[in-house]
N, C-alpha and C positions, 0 to 999 in steps of 0.2 A: 471761743471759737467753736462753732457748734459741729456734729460729725460731717455733715454734708461736706463743708468747708474743708474740711480737713481730708477727707476723703478725696477730694476733687483736686487740692494741692500736690496730694501724693502720687496721682495718676497722671498729672500734670509734670511734676517731677521724673518721674520714670521713663513717659514718653520723651522728654528730651533729653535723658540720659541714653535711651534707647536709640534716635535720631545721630545723636554725636559719635558713639562707637560704629554706626553703619556707615556714616560718613568717613570716620578714619579707616575703617578696613577697608573702602572702597576707593580711599588715594594711596594704599600702600601700593608697594612695587610686588606685586606677585602677579605672574605670567598667566594670562586668562588661557585656558584649555582650546586648543584649536578647534572649529566647529567641525562635526561630524554629520553623516549621513548614514542612517542605519537600513540597511536591505534585509529583511528576514524572511525565513522558509522559502529558499531558493532552491527549487529540486535540480539536482546535477547526475548526469549519468556516468557509472563506473563502467566504462566500456574495455575489455578484455577478449582477445582472439576474435576481434571483429563482433562481438555478441554484446548486447547489453546486460551484465552481471546483477547489477543492484542501483540501487538510486541512494544519494546521499543528500539529506537537506540541511544547508549551509546557512547562518547565519552572519553578514559582513558588516563592517563599518568603514565608511570612506571617510578619510581624513581630506577635508577642503583645504586646498590653498590658491593660490593667484589672485588674491582679491575677492574670491567668490564667496557669496554667501549661501546657507542652507535653501532662504527661499527661491534663488535663482535654480537651485540644483534640483529641488525637491520634483518639478514637474517633469524631469529627466529621468527620472526613476525609473520608470519603464523601459526607457532605450539602456540603461546599464543592467537591467535583468534580462532582457532581449541579447546584449552583446557578449553575455557570460555565457549564457544557454549554448547560443551558435557557437561560441568559442570552445565548449566544452564537448560539443559534439565533432566540431572540426579535427581538433586535438584533445583528445580526452586527459584529463586532469589524474588519471589513474595512478593509484603508488604500485609498483610493481612487488605482486604476492599478495596484496592487501585491498581486498575489494570493500572494505567498509570506512576507508577514509579517502581524501583527498589532498593531493600535491599541493598545498598553501602557496608555494614560494610560484609557481606556474600559473596558479588561479589567479593571483594578487597582480602579477607581470602582465597577464592579459586583459585584466580590468583597467588597472591604469592605461596601458595601452588605448583600449578603446576609449576610454575617457577623453582623451586627446581630442579625437573626432567627434565625438557627442557634444562635449562642454567647453572645448580648449583645452589647448595645451597647458599643462600644469596647474589645471583645475582640480586635479585629484592627487596628492600627494603620496599618499599609501593606501593601502586597502588592511585592514585588520580583520581575520577569520575570527569570529567568536565564540560557534559553535559546528559541530557536524555532526550530525544524528543519522546515521543508516538507516535504511529501509529494513533490509535484512540484518540480523547477526550474526544467525545460526548458518552454519553450513558453507561457509563464505571461505572456500579452502581454492586455489586455482588447481586446473588440472583435471576437473570435471566437465 
């Protein structure tokens, strides 16, 4: 047997083994992660005493439910952003005593409620806040 046939036979055997293991792993009973849509770099105001005191830039992840796909919701990403910014100005998500972060629970509830009107009831099951980065970190004490 010459070297070329030996190398070819070894390559074919490895490819067959890889295909078999891939098929076995795809047929196992591991649950797939729910589809998600990311919203990054969204600036929301911190409002205290009727004045804008700071901005916090948040990164969010929307967990999709109700038989919707990421491809169906991606064109509506601008509507989700707009709804959250409007809600943040209408009823601020400010944490009392801290101008460097926002209330994640209220922010999540507002976006899930707005998602019902934007893409249908149950289309977004929950919102996960991945990151909060305040614009200003120093001198953020209330009462000034």
